[in-house]
C-alpha positions, 0 to 999 in steps of 0.5 A: 500500500502507498498512501499519498496525502497532498493538497493537489490531486494529480490523477495522472501521477497516481496512475503513473505510480500504479503502473510501476507496480500494479500489485501496489494499492495507491490511494490519495487523500486530500490533505493540507499539512497546515491543518490543525492536529485534530484534523490530522488525527481524524484523517489518520483514523480513517487511514488506519481503519482502512489499512490497519497499519502504516509502516513509514511516514515520509514528511516531505512538504516544504516551501522556500518562500520568505515573503510568506513567513507564517505559511513557510513556518506552518508548512515547513515546521508546524505541519511536520510536527502535527503530522508526526505527533498525530501518527505517534499516537497510532504507533505507540508501542506502550499502547499496543501500537506497532511502531513505525519509521519517520523520515522527515525531509529537511534541507542543508539550510537546517545545518548551514543557514543561508542569508537569502532565505532566513525564515526557510533556513530557520524552519529547517533548523527547527525541523532538524532539532525536532527530529533529533529530539524525538529520535 
């Protein structure tokens, strides 16, 4: 199973993914990473009810737009924190969950900020710190 959560529904891309390996079920759910934690949890309940388990979460949302400060932070950091926090409740082994793997997509600017995009750099540094903290 491959579940894709994204703001943009792209049926051609979904069909292309299905064609790569017809044995894999590819499902799309509309999702805006900036949605509140409660909404993310609700969507994950739906996904877990259908699939029973999810093994890997790849957080890959990101925008490098320092002219939209709040949106850049919401997409690059807050959304990632909310998505990660929401799935951890389903995976928590102390509650009988199966565990799972999280892959947070960052940027070299998280390690070495660049002056052209300070907000983007800061959001990726926050992502790095958050990821290291939960590891």
